[in-house]
N, C-alpha and C positions, 0 to 999 in steps of 0.2 A: 276580545283577543285581537289585537292589531296584526295586519299583515305583516309577515316576518321577512319577506324578500326586499331587496333593495337593488335598484338600478346601479350599474357602475359608470364610471367616467367614460368607458369605452362605448357606452350604449348597450341597451338590452339587459335583460336579467342574468343571461348565462353566456358571456362571451367565450369562456374557455370550454364550455360544453358544446357550443355552437361550432367552434373552430375545430374540435376534435370529430364532430360529424362530418364536416367537409372533407376531413381527411379519410374518414371511414367509407364514405361512399364511393372513393376512388379505388379501394382496395378489397372491400367486403361486399359480396353480392347482398343486395337489400340492406346493407349497412350495418346488420346486426347478426350475432350468432344465434339468437333466440327470438323468434317472432314476437312472442308475447311481451318481450322487453323493449321492443321498437318504439320510436317516436310516435307512431300513429296509434299506439295503445294509450296514449296519455294526451293531454291538451297541449299541443305544439305551440311554443311561443311563451307558455306560461309554466311548463314543466321542464326541469332539467333533462337532458338526454343521457348524462353519464353520472354515476356515483363512484366516488373514489375510496371511501373508507366507511366502516361501521363500527359501532360500539354499543353493546346492549341492544336496545330497540330502536337506536338512532343511527342515521345515516348522513353523510356530507356529500355534496356534489363537488365538482371540480372547481366551482367558484366559491367553495366553502360555506354555502347555506346548509343549515342544519334541519333535519326532518325527524319526526316520529314515523316509523316505517311500519306499514301493515301488508303489502303484498309479501315482504320477508323473502325476497328471491324466488317467488312463486311457491313458497311453502317450506323449503328446506331448513330455514332458520327456525328451529324449535326452541332452543335455550337462549339464543341471543348471539349477536356478532361478537366475535372475539370472546366467547365465554371461556373463561380461564382453564377449567379441567380439560375441556376438549383441546383448545389450543395448545396447552402444555403436553398433552399426550401426543399430538402431531409433532410438535417440536422434538420431542424426545425420540420419536420413531424416525423422523427425518435424519437425525444424527446416526441413527443405527442402520438405516437403509430404507429405501422406498420400495424397490422391487428387486427380485433376486432371480438367480438361475434355477433354485429349487423352491418348492413351496415354503410358506412361512406359518409358524403355528397359530398365528391370529385367524387364519382361515378356519381352523378347528375351533378355536375358543369362541369366535363370534357365532359360528354355527350352533355351538352348544347353548350360548345365550338366546339365540332365536328359539331353540327348542324349548327353553325354560319359560319363555314369556309368551309364545303363540301357540295356541291349541292345536293348529294343524301341522306345525313345523318339525316333523319328524326328521326331515332332511332339508338342507338348504344348499343352494349355489348362488354366487354372487356375479353381478354385472356392474355397469357404471351408470346407466340411465334407466329411468322407468320402462322405456321401450325395449331395452334388453330383456327385462324381466317378463313383460307382457308377451313378447314374442316367443320367449322360451316356453311360457305356459301353454301357448297355443300349440307349439310344436309337440310338446309332451302330451297334450290331450289328443291330437291328431294320431301320434305314434301310438298311444294306448289303446284307442278305440278303433283305429283303422278307418276312421272317417274324417272328411275334409272340410265339412260346413261348420261355420261358427255363427252362434246366436250372440248378439252384442248389445250392450247398453251402455252409453257414456262414451268418454274419450280415453283412447288406449295407446296413443304415441304416433310416432312418424314412420314406422316401418310399413312396408308395402301391404301387408295382409290387412292392416286397418286403414291406412291412409288412402287406399283405393276408394273408400266410401266417402271421402271428404272432398270438398271443392278443390283441395290442393293435391290433385291426383295426377298431375302431368308427370310423363315419364314412367308410369305404371301401367303393366298390361291390364287392360279393362276386364279381361277374362277372370281376374281375381275377384272381382265383385260379385260374380256368380255364386261364390262361396259363402258370402256375407248376408246375414238376416238380422235386421234391427228389431228390437222389442222395446217396449216402453216401461220405464220405472212406475211401479205401483199399479200396473195393469197386467195381471198375471195371465188374462186371456190372451195377450199379444204374444207371450212366450209359448203358451200352448198351441197358438196358431202356427208358429214357426215349425214346431214339431210335427203338427198335423199336415202341413204342406210339403215337408221334407222328410218323410219316414225313413228312418235307418240311415240318414245322412249326416245329422248333426253330431259332431264329436265333442263340441265345447260350448259351454254358456259362460260368457265373461262379462262381467259388469262392475262398474263403480258404484259408490254409495253416494248420491248427491246429498245436499244439505237437508232435504226433507226426510223426515222419519218414514221408515217403511211402513205401509199400511198393515194393518192386522186383519187376518181373516176371522170373523166372528164365530164361525163354525168350529174351527180348529184351534184358535188362540195363536196361530203361528204367523209370523210377519212375512213380508214379501221376500226377504233374503232366504228364509227357511223354506218358503214354498218354492222359490226358484231352483234351489238346490235339490229339493224332492223331485220336481218336474225333470230336471236335467239327469239326475241318477236313474229315475224310473224309465227314462227313454234311452239309457245307455250312454249318456254324455257326462263329462266331468264338469264340475262347477268351479269356476275360477273367480275369486274375489280380487279385483284390482284395488289394492290399498296404497298405491303410490302416494296419494294425498292424505288418506286418513289414517294410515299406519303410524303408530306411536303418538297420535293426537287424541283420538277419541278415547283410548285406553291403552294400557301397556300391551294388551294383545290385539290391538286395532279395532276397527269397527265390527269385524266378525265376532270378537269377544263381547264387545259392547252390546251388539244385537243378538247375541246368542245363536250363531250359526258357525259351524266348523266347515269351511270349504275343503275341497278336494286339493286345490292349490291356491296360493295366495302370492301377490306381488307387492313388494315394499320398496321404498326409495325415499327422496325428499327428506323428512324430518329425521330418518334413522341415524344420521351422522352429523346433524346440525350444520349442514351446508357443504360438507366434503362429498365428493362424487362417489356414490356406492348405491347399488340396488341389489334386490334379492328376490329369487323365486323359492318359495318354501312350500312344503306340502307332505301329504302322506307318503311313506316309504314306497308303497307299491307303485305309485305313479311317478315319483321322483327318480326310481331306478331307471326309468326310460332315458334319463340323461346320461347313462353310460353308453348309449349308442346314438342318441339325438345329438347333432352337432351344436354344441353351445361352449365355445372355448375362445377366450380373448387374452391378449397378452397382459391386460391390467385388471383381469377378473380377481386376482389375489394380490392386488396392489395394497401394501401394508399401511399406507396413509389413510385410505378410506376405512379400512378394517380398524385401525387404531381410533379413529374418530368415532366409529360406530360403537366400538366397545366403550369408550369413554362417555358417550351419549346415553347409552342403555344404562350404565351405572349410575349415572346422574337421575335417570328416570326411576330407577329402583330404590334410590336412597333419598330423594327429594320429592316434594309435593308438586312436581311440575304438571302433571295432568290436571290435578285439583285447581291449581292456580290459573291455568289458561282457561279452563271452563268458567271459573269465577269472574275473571277479569273480562272474558268475552261476553258474558251475560250482562255484566255491568255496562260495557260499551253499547251492546245491542239495545238494552233497555233505555239508557240515557238518550240515544239518538232516535230510536223508533217512537218513544213517548212524546218528544218533542214534535217529531213529524206529524203525529196524530193531533196534537194540540192545535198546530197551526193549519191543519186540513191539507196537508201533502200527501200525495200517494207515493210515498218513499219509504224505503226501509233497508236495513242491514238484515238480510235473509240468512237462513242456514243455522247451523249449529254454532254455539260460542266459540269453539276453538278454530272454527273455519266457516266463514261467511262469505257473502257477496253483496253487491250494491244493486238495488232495484229502484229504478225512478220511472214512474209510468205517467203517461200523458192522460188527457181527458177521456180518451177512448179506452183506457186501461191497458195500452200497449207499452212495452218496454221502449224508452226513448233515450237514444244516446245523446241527443243535444241536452236534455235535462241532466243527465248523469254527468256530462261534460262540465256543465256549470258548477255542479257540486264539487267535482275534482279540482276544477280551476280555484274555487274559492278556499278549499281546504289546503291545497299545496301553498297558496299564498300566505297561509296562516301557519305554515311549518308542519303540516300533516301530509304524508305521502300515501294516498290511497291508489289503487288501480282496479284490476278485475277482481282477484280474490281479497278477502279481509281475514288475515291470519293473526293470531295472538302468539307471542312467545313468552317464555318464562321471565324474560328480562323486562317486559312491559311493567312499569311501576304504577302504583296508584296515581301518581302525579301525571304519568303520561296519559292514562286513560282519562283522568279528569280534564286535562288540556285538550285531548282529542274531542271529547264530548262538547267542551266549550266551542272549539273551532267548528265542529260539525254543525252545532245549532246556528252559529253565525252564518255558516254557508247555507244552510237551509232557509234562513231568513231571507238571504239574497235570492235563492232560488224561488222562494214564494213570491217576490216581487216580479221576477223574471216571468213566472207563469201568469200572474195577474196583469202584467203589461200587454199581453197578447202577442208580444214579439220577443221571446226568450232569446233569439239568436242574437239580439242586439246586446245582451248582457255577456255574450262570450267573447273573450279578448284574444283567443287563439283558434286553432282548428280543433273541431270535435274529434273525440276518440272514434276509432274504427274497430273492426273485429278481424281476427285472423281468419276465422270462418265461423258460420253459424252451425252449431252442433245439434244434431237431432238426438233427443233423449226421452 
């Protein structure tokens, strides 16, 4: 598969994209609205900085180069860009109105849909971002239990309660960190230790589901998620499952239903509206009733556009084989790339579950190596495949898309193999290597 990008007469691969970036850094702090979409998250000089449109599983940059897309806007694109049933539902709603003086019936209809699909969703409230939902869940847990401390595992957004434990905690009172206690995925003793060291203080256990399957306790047959909930409830805390990423991808009922655990509260976002901004906190009635007093109220919580998109997306999930398709296509992608990496002796893999993976490139010491990952990203984007941090599959990825991606990825891995064998992989990089927003403990 030959490299797809072409240099223009003006010089460089992306003159329009580069010119827009120069304007951006004059008027936008950090130059971007979303850190994970910034230029330092990709190979600068080889990757465009802006995308202008999308259709299906394909996107186009400002210089009209076309790519098969796998970050999929960091996960929200579940069905595909400009997916007709969702786009048409939104257009109809725009003409009827976007937000109103009084409530809109869609608030009730989508909450009822959530109840029909998600085992814990006896009641639902809506927000706009994942951080809205996770923060509301923490407030509810604190209000219900009367306890302030939080046991957490994974990433839960930019709000102060969580951001204080990240390196990006400037501007946040350090005292908030005293309430936060990290535990490790698939190490139940680490959660038990949090409760042992903070008796009667922990009101909430909140966790994501990483790509690795939860370990199963041989004595009980229960998986890590089930055990974490039991430990939380036994110690008087609520169990919150952060499904911002996994919700509507792993199954119609989310990762909770897929793994057989019914959380006290769950948080959803990203894929629930195929790219339109909406999030949700859902849970059992006795806990959700706390939101009658807990302050969680925003002008756009009941925005009819996000709700119309969510209803249309859920209808597609209920009537079409979306979940089955993204699992099957993702497995084919992972197997095609990982099998080739093993054949040529590279410590490289697409990790995680088929609907939602990640890229792992390790050096001779077995450590994750951003330089090696950068070479792979460089060589695939040159061949019309846009990877990033996450590797998501959407319903619009065709068999041809998957086949082309496997071909491009194998060619990129062949280049990476030469780079490793050269002893000087940096000499193969044509731009700046990717960076990280921050390293997350998990």
